[in-house]
C-alpha positions in Angstrom: -5.3 -57.6 -0.7 -2.1 -60.1 -1.2 -1.2 -62.6 1.3 2.0 -60.7 2.0 0.3 -57.6 3.2 -1.7 -59.2 5.4 0.8 -60.9 7.6 2.9 -58.5 9.9 5.0 -55.8 8.6 8.5 -56.9 7.8 11.6 -56.0 10.9 13.6 -53.2 8.8 16.5 -54.9 10.4 16.1 -58.0 8.0 15.8 -56.0 5.0 19.6 -56.1 4.4 19.4 -59.8 4.6 16.7 -60.7 2.5 18.0 -57.9 -0.3 21.3 -60.0 -0.2 19.4 -63.0 -0.8 17.7 -61.9 -3.9 20.7 -60.6 -4.9 22.6 -63.7 -4.8 19.4 -65.6 -6.5 19.9 -63.2 -9.4 23.3 -63.4 -9.8 23.7 -67.1 -9.7 20.9 -67.2 -12.4 22.7 -64.5 -14.5 26.5 -65.8 -14.3 25.2 -69.6 -15.1 25.1 -67.7 -18.7 28.1 -67.1 -19.0 31.3 -68.4 -20.6 33.4 -70.5 -18.1 36.5 -68.4 -18.9 34.6 -65.2 -18.5 33.1 -65.9 -15.1 35.8 -64.1 -13.1 35.5 -61.0 -15.3 31.5 -61.1 -14.6 32.4 -61.2 -10.5 34.9 -58.7 -10.8 32.2 -56.0 -12.6 30.0 -56.8 -9.9 32.6 -56.1 -6.9 33.6 -53.1 -8.5 30.4 -51.5 -9.2 29.8 -52.0 -5.6 32.8 -50.0 -4.7 31.6 -47.3 -7.3 28.1 -47.4 -5.6 29.8 -47.2 -2.2 31.4 -44.1 -2.7 28.3 -42.9 -4.4 26.6 -43.2 -1.4 29.0 -41.2 0.9 28.9 -38.2 -1.7 25.3 -38.6 -4.1 26.5 -36.5 -6.9 25.2 -36.9 -10.6 28.9 -37.1 -11.4 29.7 -39.9 -9.2 26.7 -42.0 -10.3 28.2 -41.3 -13.8 31.2 -43.3 -13.0 29.1 -46.4 -12.3 26.8 -45.9 -15.7 29.5 -45.5 -17.8 31.0 -48.9 -16.3 27.8 -50.7 -16.7 27.3 -49.3 -20.5 30.9 -50.6 -21.3 30.0 -53.7 -19.9 27.0 -54.4 -21.9 28.8 -53.2 -24.9 31.6 -55.6 -24.4 29.6 -58.8 -23.6 26.1 -58.4 -25.5 24.0 -61.5 -25.6 25.8 -63.0 -22.8 24.1 -60.5 -20.5 20.6 -61.5 -21.5 19.8 -63.2 -18.2 21.3 -60.2 -16.4 19.1 -57.8 -17.6 15.9 -60.0 -17.3 17.0 -60.0 -13.7 17.7 -56.6 -13.4 20.5 -56.9 -11.6 21.4 -52.9 -12.2 18.6 -52.4 -9.7 20.9 -53.3 -6.8 23.5 -50.1 -7.6 21.2 -47.7 -6.0 17.9 -47.5 -7.7 15.5 -45.5 -5.9 12.7 -48.4 -6.3 15.1 -51.3 -5.3 12.7 -52.6 -2.4 9.5 -52.5 -4.3 11.0 -53.9 -7.3 12.6 -56.6 -5.6 9.4 -57.4 -3.8 10.9 -56.8 -0.3 7.8 -54.6 0.7 4.1 -54.9 -1.2 3.0 -51.6 -3.3 0.9 -50.8 -0.4 3.8 -51.1 2.2 6.3 -49.2 0.1 3.9 -46.1 -0.2 3.8 -45.4 3.5 7.4 -46.0 4.1 8.2 -42.3 3.1 12.0 -41.9 3.7 12.6 -45.0 4.4 11.8 -46.1 1.0 15.4 -46.0 0.1 18.2 -47.8 2.0 20.1 -45.9 4.2 24.0 -45.9 4.0 24.1 -48.3 6.8 21.7 -50.7 5.6 23.2 -50.3 1.9 26.7 -51.2 3.5 25.3 -54.1 5.3 23.7 -55.3 2.2 26.8 -55.0 0.2 29.0 -56.7 2.9 26.6 -59.6 2.8 26.8 -59.8 -1.0 30.6 -59.1 -1.2 31.5 -62.1 1.1 29.7 -64.7 -1.2 31.0 -62.9 -4.4 34.7 -63.0 -3.1 34.1 -66.9 -2.6 32.9 -67.4 -5.8 35.4 -65.7 -7.5 38.1 -67.6 -5.6 36.1 -70.7 -6.5 36.2 -69.8 -10.3 40.2 -68.4 -10.3 41.4 -71.9 -8.7 40.0 -73.1 -11.8 41.5 -71.3 -14.1 44.7 -72.2 -16.1 47.7 -70.0 -14.2 48.1 -66.9 -16.2 51.6 -67.4 -17.5 50.5 -70.9 -19.0 47.4 -69.0 -20.8 50.2 -66.4 -22.1 52.7 -69.0 -23.4 49.9 -70.8 -24.9 48.6 -67.6 -26.9 52.0 -66.7 -27.9 52.3 -70.2 -29.4 49.4 -70.1 -30.9 50.0 -66.8 -32.4 53.4 -67.8 -33.7 51.6 -70.8 -35.5 49.4 -68.8 -37.0 52.1 -66.3 -38.3 54.3 -69.0 -39.6 51.6 -70.7 -41.1 50.6 -67.5 -43.4 53.9 -66.6 -44.3 54.3 -66.5 -48.1 58.0 -68.4 -49.1 59.8 -66.9 -52.0 59.6 -69.0 -55.0 63.3 -67.5 -55.8 66.1 -70.7 -56.4 68.9 -70.2 -54.5 72.1 -71.9 -54.0 74.2 -72.1 -51.2 76.9 -69.5 -52.4 75.1 -67.8 -55.0 76.0 -64.5 -53.1 72.4 -62.7 -53.5 73.0 -61.9 -49.9 76.0 -61.5 -48.0 75.5 -65.0 -46.0 75.3 -68.6 -47.4 72.3 -70.7 -46.2 74.8 -72.4 -43.5 76.2 -69.0 -42.2 72.3 -67.9 -42.3 71.6 -71.0 -39.9 74.4 -70.1 -38.0 73.2 -66.3 -37.7 69.5 -67.9 -36.5 71.6 -70.2 -33.9 73.3 -67.3 -32.2 70.3 -64.8 -32.3 68.5 -67.6 -30.6 71.2 -68.4 -28.1 71.3 -64.8 -27.0 67.5 -64.6 -26.9 67.4 -62.1 -29.5 63.7 -63.8 -30.3 61.7 -66.7 -28.9 63.1 -70.0 -28.5 62.4 -73.7 -27.2 58.9 -74.6 -27.9 58.0 -71.2 -29.1 60.3 -71.2 -32.0 60.8 -74.6 -33.8 63.7 -75.1 -36.4 60.7 -75.3 -39.0 59.3 -72.2 -37.8 62.5 -70.3 -37.8 63.3 -72.2 -41.1 60.1 -70.5 -42.7 60.9 -67.0 -41.4 64.2 -66.9 -42.6 62.9 -68.3 -45.8 60.9 -65.3 -46.6 64.1 -62.9 -45.5 66.4 -64.7 -47.6 64.9 -66.7 -50.2 67.0 -70.1 -49.0 64.8 -73.4 -48.8 63.0 -73.7 -45.2 63.8 -77.2 -45.2 67.2 -76.9 -45.7 67.5 -74.5 -43.1 65.4 -76.7 -40.9 67.9 -79.7 -41.3 70.8 -77.6 -41.0 69.2 -76.1 -37.6 69.3 -79.5 -36.3 73.2 -80.1 -36.5 74.7 -76.7 -35.8 78.0 -78.3 -35.0 78.5 -79.9 -38.5 78.4 -76.4 -39.8 80.4 -74.3 -37.3 83.6 -74.6 -39.4 86.2 -71.8 -39.8 84.8 -70.2 -43.0 81.4 -69.9 -41.7 82.4 -68.4 -38.3 84.8 -65.8 -40.3 82.1 -64.7 -42.6 79.4 -64.1 -39.9 82.2 -62.6 -37.5 82.8 -60.0 -40.6 78.7 -59.3 -40.6 78.8 -58.4 -37.1 82.2 -56.4 -37.6 80.3 -54.4 -40.6 77.2 -53.9 -38.1 79.4 -52.7 -35.4 80.8 -50.0 -37.6 77.0 -49.1 -39.0 75.9 -48.8 -35.7 78.8 -46.6 -34.3 78.6 -44.0 -36.8 74.7 -43.5 -35.9 75.9 -43.6 -32.3 78.2 -40.5 -32.8 77.1 -37.3 -32.0 75.5 -35.1 -35.2 
């Protein structure tokens, strides 16, 4: 006979607290193997799973349990080997498993066998267990969230990295062009002015997200002009804002307005 079974039977009122202690121990071991930038997602999965199972306890249908099962399967599929410890600690048992109290050693097999209907937590006991776990998980989530970079900074960083990657992979035409060769309707300087006004009116990214060198590469692909020449001119826009260049750009915009106007008319 085990040492535990020789002791006085456990007070049922202690069960939610004992179970919550086990849960936090398993959670701590599981999240330790997770990447830092994924820890908040891990915590939110646990919290959302509790929300789902709480509703299942209120209406224990197979359809309601399937909501949790699908969420768990999607989580496993997404994170794969990151969840090795999560599976080893069998954290899924905490979400309504019939054998939870014996599998997590709250009761010995002999004690559990004589429990009858109390082999499973009651709705009130499970609610108390969830509340204890949630309190800790909310604190943990706040801790990790406060260590993350703000979402707008992450988005800006990703946008800049994507743009850098895009401009790096651009294949610039080997076509040799001169400033006034008429192969496109704008000269090289007029094309630079077009870039300038598009940036000014926020037609595309500006500032640190679109450097002059990036814009030069992008428009070099579209026009065949030298990216280096356009980059230089973009740094000296006032010098190329002469009457002739501005007039040609204005003519282009007028043609665009006419073309768009035709398509705006009712068919």
